[in-house]
C-alpha positions as a Markdown table, in Angstrom:
| # | Residue | x | y | z |
|---|---|---|---|---|
| 1 | Met | 1.0 | 6.0 | -2.7 |
| 2 | Ala | 2.0 | 7.2 | -6.2 |
| 3 | Arg | 0.0 | 5.9 | -9.2 |
| 4 | Phe | 1.7 | 3.9 | -11.9 |
| 5 | Val | 1.6 | 4.6 | -15.7 |
| 6 | Asn | 0.5 | 1.5 | -17.7 |
| 7 | Pro | 1.5 | -1.1 | -15.1 |
| 8 | Ile | 1.1 | -4.8 | -15.5 |
| 9 | Val | -1.7 | -6.4 | -13.5 |
| 10 | Leu | -1.0 | -10.0 | -12.8 |
| 11 | Val | -4.3 | -11.9 | -12.1 |
| 12 | Thr | -3.9 | -15.3 | -10.5 |
| 13 | Arg | -7.5 | -16.3 | -10.3 |
| 14 | Pro | -9.0 | -19.1 | -12.4 |
| 15 | Glu | -9.7 | -18.1 | -16.0 |
| 16 | Ala | -13.4 | -17.2 | -15.7 |
| 17 | Asp | -13.0 | -15.4 | -12.4 |
| 18 | Ala | -10.0 | -13.6 | -13.8 |
| 19 | Gln | -11.9 | -12.3 | -16.8 |
| 20 | Arg | -14.7 | -11.0 | -14.6 |
| 21 | Phe | -12.2 | -9.1 | -12.4 |
| 22 | Val | -10.4 | -7.6 | -15.4 |
| 23 | Asp | -13.7 | -6.4 | -16.9 |
| 24 | Ala | -14.6 | -4.8 | -13.5 |
| 25 | Leu | -11.1 | -3.2 | -13.3 |
| 26 | Arg | -11.2 | -1.8 | -16.9 |
| 27 | Ala | -14.5 | -0.1 | -16.1 |
| 28 | Val | -13.0 | 2.0 | -13.3 |
| 29 | Ser | -9.2 | 2.3 | -14.0 |
| 30 | Gly | -6.7 | 3.9 | -16.3 |
| 31 | Gln | -4.6 | 2.0 | -18.8 |
| 32 | Phe | -2.9 | -1.2 | -17.8 |
| 33 | Asp | -1.6 | -4.4 | -19.3 |
| 34 | Val | -3.0 | -7.7 | -18.0 |
| 35 | Ile | -1.4 | -11.1 | -17.5 |
| 36 | Thr | -3.6 | -14.0 | -16.5 |
| 37 | Ser | -1.7 | -16.9 | -14.9 |
| 38 | Pro | -4.1 | -18.9 | -12.6 |
| 39 | Ala | -2.5 | -20.2 | -9.4 |
| 40 | Phe | -5.1 | -22.9 | -9.5 |
| 41 | Glu | -8.2 | -24.2 | -11.3 |
| 42 | Asn | -11.3 | -25.7 | -9.7 |
| 43 | Glu | -11.8 | -29.4 | -10.5 |
| 44 | Ala | -15.3 | -30.8 | -9.9 |
| 45 | Leu | -15.6 | -34.0 | -7.8 |
| 46 | Ser | -18.2 | -36.7 | -8.3 |
| 47 | Val | -20.1 | -37.0 | -5.0 |
| 48 | Asp | -23.5 | -38.2 | -3.7 |
| 49 | Met | -25.3 | -35.1 | -2.7 |
| 50 | Pro | -27.1 | -35.4 | 0.7 |
| 51 | Asp | -30.7 | -34.2 | 1.1 |
| 52 | Phe | -30.8 | -30.7 | 2.6 |
| 53 | Asp | -33.2 | -27.9 | 3.3 |
| 54 | Thr | -30.8 | -24.9 | 3.4 |
| 55 | Ala | -27.4 | -24.6 | 1.7 |
| 56 | Ile | -24.3 | -23.0 | 3.1 |
| 57 | Phe | -21.8 | -21.6 | 0.5 |
| 58 | Thr | -18.3 | -20.2 | 1.1 |
| 59 | Ser | -17.4 | -19.8 | -2.5 |
| 60 | Gln | -18.8 | -19.3 | -6.0 |
| 61 | Ala | -17.2 | -22.6 | -7.0 |
| 62 | Gly | -19.3 | -24.4 | -4.4 |
| 63 | Val | -22.4 | -22.8 | -5.9 |
| 64 | Ala | -21.4 | -23.9 | -9.4 |
| 65 | Gln | -21.2 | -27.6 | -8.3 |
| 66 | Ala | -24.4 | -27.5 | -6.2 |
| 67 | Pro | -27.9 | -28.6 | -7.3 |
| 68 | Arg | -30.4 | -25.9 | -8.3 |
| 69 | Gly | -31.8 | -24.1 | -5.4 |
| 70 | Asn | -35.5 | -24.2 | -6.5 |
| 71 | Gly | -36.3 | -21.5 | -3.9 |
| 72 | Arg | -34.4 | -23.0 | -1.0 |
| 73 | Pro | -32.5 | -20.7 | 1.4 |
| 74 | Ala | -28.7 | -20.3 | 1.2 |
| 75 | Phe | -26.4 | -18.7 | 3.7 |
| 76 | Cys | -23.4 | -17.2 | 1.9 |
| 77 | Val | -20.0 | -15.9 | 3.0 |
| 78 | Gly | -20.0 | -12.8 | 0.8 |
| 79 | Asp | -22.0 | -10.8 | -1.7 |
| 80 | Ala | -20.5 | -12.3 | -4.8 |
| 81 | Thr | -21.2 | -15.8 | -3.6 |
| 82 | Ala | -24.7 | -14.7 | -2.6 |
| 83 | Asn | -25.3 | -13.3 | -6.1 |
| 84 | Ala | -24.2 | -16.6 | -7.6 |
| 85 | Ala | -26.5 | -18.5 | -5.4 |
| 86 | Thr | -29.4 | -16.3 | -6.3 |
| 87 | Asp | -28.7 | -16.9 | -10.0 |
| 88 | Ala | -28.7 | -20.6 | -9.2 |
| 89 | Gly | -32.2 | -20.4 | -7.7 |
| 90 | Tyr | -31.5 | -20.0 | -4.0 |
| 91 | Val | -33.0 | -17.3 | -1.7 |
| 92 | Ser | -29.6 | -16.1 | -0.5 |
| 93 | Val | -28.4 | -14.0 | 2.4 |
| 94 | Ser | -24.8 | -12.7 | 2.6 |
| 95 | Ala | -22.7 | -12.6 | 5.8 |
| 96 | Gly | -20.6 | -10.0 | 4.0 |
| 97 | Gly | -17.3 | -11.2 | 5.4 |
| 98 | Ser | -15.4 | -14.2 | 6.7 |
| 99 | Ala | -16.3 | -17.8 | 7.7 |
| 100 | Asp | -16.7 | -16.5 | 11.3 |
| 101 | Asp | -19.2 | -13.9 | 10.1 |
| 102 | Leu | -21.1 | -16.6 | 8.3 |
| 103 | Val | -21.3 | -18.8 | 11.4 |
| 104 | Ala | -22.4 | -15.9 | 13.5 |
| 105 | Leu | -25.2 | -15.1 | 11.0 |
| 106 | Ile | -26.5 | -18.6 | 11.0 |
| 107 | Leu | -26.4 | -18.8 | 14.8 |
| 108 | Arg | -28.4 | -15.6 | 15.1 |
| 109 | Gln | -31.1 | -17.1 | 12.9 |
| 110 | Arg | -30.8 | -20.6 | 14.2 |
| 111 | Pro | -32.7 | -22.3 | 11.4 |
| 112 | Asp | -34.4 | -25.6 | 12.3 |
| 113 | Asp | -33.5 | -27.1 | 8.9 |
| 114 | Ala | -31.1 | -29.7 | 7.5 |
| 115 | Leu | -28.1 | -27.6 | 6.6 |
| 116 | Leu | -25.5 | -28.6 | 4.1 |
| 117 | His | -22.2 | -26.8 | 3.6 |
| 118 | Ile | -21.3 | -27.4 | -0.1 |
| 119 | Arg | -17.6 | -26.6 | -0.2 |
| 120 | Gly | -14.1 | -27.3 | -1.6 |
| 121 | Ala | -11.5 | -29.7 | -0.3 |
| 122 | Ile | -9.7 | -27.0 | 1.6 |
| 123 | Ala | -11.7 | -24.8 | 3.9 |
| 124 | Arg | -10.7 | -22.2 | 6.5 |
| 125 | Gly | -12.5 | -22.9 | 9.8 |
| 126 | Asp | -14.8 | -25.9 | 10.4 |
| 127 | Ile | -18.2 | -24.4 | 9.8 |
| 128 | Thr | -20.1 | -27.7 | 10.1 |
| 129 | Lys | -18.4 | -28.5 | 13.4 |
| 130 | Ser | -19.2 | -25.1 | 14.9 |
| 131 | Leu | -22.8 | -25.3 | 13.9 |
| 132 | Asn | -23.3 | -28.8 | 15.2 |
| 133 | Glu | -21.7 | -27.9 | 18.5 |
| 134 | Ala | -24.1 | -25.1 | 18.8 |
| 135 | Gly | -27.1 | -27.5 | 18.4 |
| 136 | Leu | -27.9 | -27.1 | 14.7 |
| 137 | Arg | -28.1 | -29.9 | 12.2 |
| 138 | Cys | -25.4 | -29.6 | 9.6 |
| 139 | Gln | -23.5 | -31.8 | 7.2 |
| 140 | Asp | -20.9 | -30.9 | 4.6 |
| 141 | Val | -20.0 | -32.3 | 1.2 |
| 142 | Val | -16.8 | -31.6 | -0.8 |
| 143 | Val | -17.7 | -30.9 | -4.4 |
| 144 | Tyr | -14.5 | -29.5 | -5.8 |
| 145 | Arg | -10.8 | -29.3 | -5.2 |
| 146 | Lys | -8.2 | -26.7 | -6.3 |
| 147 | Ala | -5.5 | -28.1 | -8.6 |
| 148 | Thr | -2.5 | -25.8 | -8.3 |
| 149 | Arg | -0.7 | -24.4 | -11.3 |
| 150 | Gly | 2.8 | -23.0 | -11.9 |
| 151 | Pro | 3.4 | -19.5 | -13.3 |
| 152 | Ser | 3.1 | -19.0 | -17.1 |
| 153 | Gln | 6.2 | -17.9 | -19.0 |
| 154 | Thr | 4.6 | -14.5 | -19.5 |
| 155 | Ala | 4.2 | -14.1 | -15.7 |
| 156 | Arg | 7.8 | -15.2 | -15.2 |
| 157 | Asp | 9.0 | -12.6 | -17.7 |
| 158 | Ala | 7.0 | -9.9 | -16.1 |
| 159 | Leu | 8.2 | -10.6 | -12.6 |
| 160 | Glu | 11.8 | -10.7 | -13.8 |
| 161 | Ser | 11.4 | -7.3 | -15.6 |
| 162 | Ser | 11.8 | -3.8 | -14.2 |
| 163 | Glu | 8.2 | -3.0 | -15.0 |
| 164 | Met | 5.7 | -2.3 | -12.2 |
| 165 | Val | 3.5 | -5.4 | -11.5 |
| 166 | Ile | 0.3 | -5.1 | -9.4 |
| 167 | Ile | -1.0 | -8.4 | -8.0 |
| 168 | Pro | -4.6 | -8.5 | -6.7 |
| 169 | Leu | -4.9 | -11.4 | -4.2 |
| 170 | Phe | -8.3 | -12.8 | -3.1 |
| 171 | Ser | -7.3 | -15.5 | -0.6 |
| 172 | Ala | -4.6 | -16.6 | 1.7 |
| 173 | Glu | -4.6 | -20.0 | -0.1 |
| 174 | Thr | -3.6 | -18.3 | -3.3 |
| 175 | Val | -0.7 | -16.7 | -1.4 |
| 176 | Ser | 0.5 | -20.1 | -0.2 |
| 177 | Ile | 0.6 | -21.3 | -3.9 |
| 178 | Leu | 2.5 | -18.2 | -5.0 |
| 179 | Glu | 5.0 | -18.7 | -2.2 |
| 180 | Asn | 6.0 | -21.9 | -3.9 |
| 181 | Trp | 6.5 | -20.3 | -7.3 |
| 182 | Pro | 10.2 | -20.0 | -8.0 |
| 183 | Leu | 9.9 | -16.2 | -8.4 |
| 184 | His | 10.7 | -13.0 | -6.5 |
| 185 | Phe | 7.9 | -10.6 | -5.7 |
| 186 | Gly | 10.0 | -7.8 | -4.2 |
| 187 | Gly | 9.2 | -5.3 | -7.0 |
| 188 | Cys | 5.4 | -5.9 | -6.9 |
| 189 | Val | 2.6 | -4.2 | -5.1 |
| 190 | Val | -0.1 | -6.5 | -3.7 |
| 191 | Val | -3.7 | -5.5 | -3.4 |
| 192 | Ala | -5.3 | -7.8 | -0.7 |
| 193 | Ile | -9.0 | -8.4 | -0.3 |
| 194 | Ser | -8.8 | -8.4 | 3.5 |
| 195 | Asp | -6.5 | -7.8 | 6.4 |
| 196 | Ala | -6.0 | -11.6 | 6.7 |
| 197 | Val | -4.9 | -11.9 | 3.1 |
| 198 | Ala | -2.6 | -8.9 | 3.6 |
| 199 | Gly | -1.0 | -10.5 | 6.6 |
| 200 | Ala | -0.5 | -13.8 | 4.7 |
| 201 | Ser | 1.0 | -11.8 | 1.7 |
| 202 | Arg | 3.9 | -10.6 | 3.8 |
| 203 | Val | 5.6 | -13.9 | 3.1 |
| 204 | Leu | 6.0 | -12.8 | -0.5 |
| 205 | Ser | 8.0 | -9.7 | 0.6 |
| 206 | Pro | 6.4 | -7.3 | -1.9 |
| 207 | Leu | 7.2 | -3.7 | -2.3 |
| 208 | Asn | 3.9 | -2.7 | -0.7 |
| 209 | Ile | 0.6 | -4.2 | 0.4 |
| 210 | Leu | -2.7 | -2.3 | 0.1 |
| 211 | Val | -6.0 | -3.6 | 1.5 |
| 212 | Ser | -9.4 | -3.4 | -0.2 |
| 213 | Asp | -12.1 | -1.4 | 1.5 |
| 214 | Ala | -14.5 | -4.4 | 1.3 |
| 215 | Asn | -14.4 | -8.1 | 0.8 |
| 216 | Asp | -15.7 | -8.2 | -2.8 |
| 217 | Met | -14.6 | -8.0 | -6.4 |
| 218 | Arg | -15.9 | -4.5 | -7.0 |
| 219 | Ala | -14.0 | -3.1 | -4.0 |
| 220 | Met | -10.9 | -5.0 | -5.2 |
| 221 | Ala | -11.2 | -3.4 | -8.6 |
| 222 | Gln | -11.5 | 0.0 | -7.1 |
| 223 | Ala | -8.5 | -0.5 | -4.8 |
| 224 | Thr | -6.4 | -1.7 | -7.7 |
| 225 | Ala | -7.6 | 1.2 | -9.9 |
| 226 | Arg | -6.3 | 3.6 | -7.3 |
| 227 | Leu | -2.8 | 2.5 | -8.2 |
| 228 | Ile | -3.2 | 3.1 | -11.9 |
| 229 | Ala | -2.7 | 6.6 | -13.4 |
């Protein structure tokens, strides 16, 4: 696919995550303009945290709302989440993929511990149910929820212009939010973090959809950079 000269990159992640992605992209790409318009922000919930021996994390947001690890193990869905868990004091291991990969990893190791899935209000796949049905001891606790946001005026203007807009998408849930934005995405190119997200993105009817080589932010930055001259 042809590269675009000084395109707009529309980043729909929460502010802190968006900035990390933009920094990673600038390190490997040509010139681009960036618009940050979060599709959602994570809102912490007040909960009673159950006792646990080993944590399960399917997002960095879950790690941010969890207690300090203090050397406890943590099973994590991907590398970025595992790095966040390590920074929070856990001894983390990454499944390097999806929720199904995470369940498979835990079942291979079959820890005889009190497991706790520390997660958001919306989760793909019932990890706790799968592990309990396999004979492990697992609870879950919802520590944050995603509060959806509408598009900023700057994002509206960009999508209504004739300029090339590249949209990196990190989850199918984000796609479902963008689907409800009163905007057209037919002139955009989507960079999807996985085949599953690419499939979900078809509902936006973009000009084209490219898929990252790996399910992490660095690979997403590299995939996006390949579109920028």
